[in-house]
N, C-alpha and C positions, 0 to 999 in steps of 0.2 A: 434396351435402358429405357423407362417410362419416361413418358413428357413430365416435365415441371407441373405442379399444380396452378391454377391461377393465383393471383394473387389478388386480396378482394381490395375492392377500390374503395379509398375513403369517403364518407361521405358527413357531413356535420347537419345537426339539426337545432336552434339554439331558438327556445320558447321562453319569451318575457313576459311574465305575469302583472303587470303593476298592483302593487300594495297590498299584498297577501301578506295578513300577520304570521307570523312563526307559530305561537303560541295557540292562535286561534286554529290553525292549519291543523294540528293536532289532533282537533275534536271532531272534524268533520269527515264524511265518507268521501274518499279523493281515491278511489281504487288505480287510477291509470297512474298518476303521481305515485300512489302506494306501490304499483308495479315496477317503478322506475327505482326507488330507493332499495325495492327487495333484489334487485340485480345488481343495483350499484350502490349509489348514497344519497340520503337527505342528510342536510347539515346547514346550520345557523349559521349567518355569516353576519360579524357584527361592522357595521361602518365604521368607514375608518375615521379616528378624532380628526373634525376639523373639515370635514366633508358635512355640508347639510344635509339633511333627510330629506330632499327634495328630488322628481323626478328626473329632472334636469340633468344634474351634479353626477347624481346615481347610476342614469343608463349610461352617458356617455363615459362615466370609470369602468364602466362594464363592455363597452364596445369596444374601448380604445386600449384598456390594458394598462393604463396611468391615472394618475390623480388629479383633482382640478386644479392643483400647482403648476399641472403641464397641460391639459386639455383645456383649461381658462371656463369651464363653463359651473357657474354658481350657482344656478336658479333656474326657473322654468323658462327665461329670457336666455337666450343664447350667444347675445350680442358681446362680443369681444374676446369669443373663444380663438385656439390656436388649432382647430381641428384639421386646418391645412399641413401642420406641421406632423400632428397626430392622429392620424385619420382613423376609423370605425375599421373593423377586420374585413368585412364586405367588402368594402371602398379600395383597402389595401390588397389583399389578396387578385382584386379584380385587376385590379391596375400595374401590378409588377407581375403576375403569374400569369395571367388571363384567366384566371377563375372565374367557373361562373356560379355568382354569386346571388341570391334572391333576398328581398327584404319586403316585409308587409307590413304595413301599420296604420292607423287611423288618427294616431294624434298629431298635430300638425309639426312640432318642432324637430320629429324625427324623420322628416321625408318630405317637406317641403320647404320652400323659403319664406319661412314666416318667423319672426319672434329669433332672428339671428339664426336660426336653421337652415340647411339641415342637418341633423347629426349623420345621418347616413348620405355623404355625400355622392358618389358613383357606384351604386353595386349594378350588379349585370344586369338585374331587372328587379324592377318593383313595382308592387300594387299598392295603392293608396285609396281607401274609403273613409271618407267623414262622418260622423254621426249627424244626423238629422237636425238632432238639437240636443241643448245640453242637459238631457234627462237619463235617468238610469236605463229605461226603455231605449233610448235611441242608442245607447253604448251596447247595450247587449245585441241590438241589430248589426251595430256596424261589426261587433266582433265576430256576429255569425258569418255577412261578407266577407270578411277578413280569410276566417277560418273557410269559408267554401273554396275561394280564392287560392289558399295555399295547399288546400288538396289536390285542386288541379294540378297546379304546377308541379306538386308532389309527383303525383300519378301521372303525369303526360309528359314532364321532360326531367330535365336532369341536374339540376341544381348541387354541387358541392359543397354550399353552403347556406345555409338557410336563418333566419331570425322570422319570427313570427310573433308580433306584440298583441296582447291582450290588453286592453285598458277599462274594462266595464268595470271590474273587480273596486278598482281604484276608485271611481268615480261614483259610482253608489255608496262608497262609505263617506267621500265627501259630502253629496247630498243626503244621506241616509243614515250615517252611523255606522257601527260594528255592530248590527241586530242582526234578524232574521234573514233581512233582506240582502245583507253583506253577505252569510253563508251561503245562501243560494243562489247567491253570483260566482261565490269561489267553485261551488260545484258545479256550476255549469260550466265553469272554464277548465274543469277537469275534464268534463264532456268532452270539449272540443281541443283538449290535447289527446284524447283517447282517438279522436276522427284523427289528428295529424297523424298520430302511431300507425292506426291502421293502414292511410294512403302509403306510409314506408312500407308496410309487409306488403301490400299488394303490388308493390311494383314487380315487373317482369324479372329486373335484373337483381332484384333485394340480395339471391343467395351469393351473387357474385360481389356485395357489398359488404365494407364495415361502418356501421353506422354508429355514429356517436350522439346521443340526446342530453342536451343540458335543457334544463327548465331553470329560470330564476326573477325573484322578485327585486325589486330596489329596496324597500322601506317598507316600515310596518304606519300603523295607525294608532291615534289616541280612540279614546273607546266614543267618542263623540262623533268622530273621525275629521281629521285633517292630519297634518304632519308637517314638522319643519323643527323641532323643538328635539331634547336630547334624551325623552324617557326612553327604557328598555324596548317598551313597545314599538316605539318607531325606529330607533338606531337598530333592531336585530332582524335583518331579511333572511333569506334562506335560498338555498343552491341544492339541485337534486342533478343526478348524471348518472348513465348506465351508456356502457360502449365495450369494446373490445380492449380497452386499456385498462378497464375500473373493475378490480374483484369486489364482491359482496363485502360492504363496509365503508366505514367514514373515512376519509384521506386521513394519513397522520399529520396531525398541525390543524392550525386553524385554515380553513378557505376564505379567501378577500375577493370582491367585486373584480378587482386589477388580476386576478388569477383566470377570470373567463375567457378572455381574450388570448391570454398565452396556453390555454390549454387545447382552445380552438386551433390555432396552431399545430401546435403537438401533434393531434391528434389526424391532421392531413399531413403528416410528417413534413412538415414546412419549418427549417431553420429561423430561428429567431434571430435575428439580425442585430449586434449590440447597438448598433448605431440608431434604433428605435427607439433607446432606453424606456421599454418596458418598465413598468414599477411590479407588473406579475411575474409568478411562474407556474409552470404547469405542475397540477396536484397529480397527475397520472402518466403514466407511458410518456 
């Protein structure tokens, strides 16, 4: 009798690229994101009515799997939140299951005790790089360092779930609008995504692993740069995904921000406890 084949070990990489407009994304050369879409999907996400089109509430919804009515983040100041009751997926998995979780980001409220943060309370491993100044160039350098650190971690250690945040696209739009500089920033973010994907492929254990990759944005922008309103350009986000549970093609039915955390748990084979009262659902597998 032959031995049982090795069961691939589930791994998840989530890449959050802040402030990428869905309509402009269609016009730009993004080969790495296109590759994810070809083997899985890329779909628009309509931000839920009542959720402000701001980074704080949108990222909180993405990583907790519940709406602002539960997690209590209504702006970019996180004061008054309920993240102790509705924690991010990296903290929940580390605390409840002892999972190896990794978070890398440069926007303060995500990872340090500032402005009511952090959003990510207690991942197993955390990398924080602050931009040297509030300029587009400084944010690009910040994203470079975040990407380099994430590539190192993905290549040399074994996080089961990782979240990598890239903020330069959003900050460039705030400072310079949705012009050529913004478009170039989106292209550079795609290049950084490619380096993260290459780090996964270089892993010696990659053939024994089943990787789910999710790439998500939080909100859009108006042409002049900025968000927080209700225009279609601001309220339309997007999500891309590939992995063993995703046949090529857009998932049936709309995909919401609250579904991301639920899908992460599903990809790991982790049963969602009904006491968590998540608002999202897995959209595959």
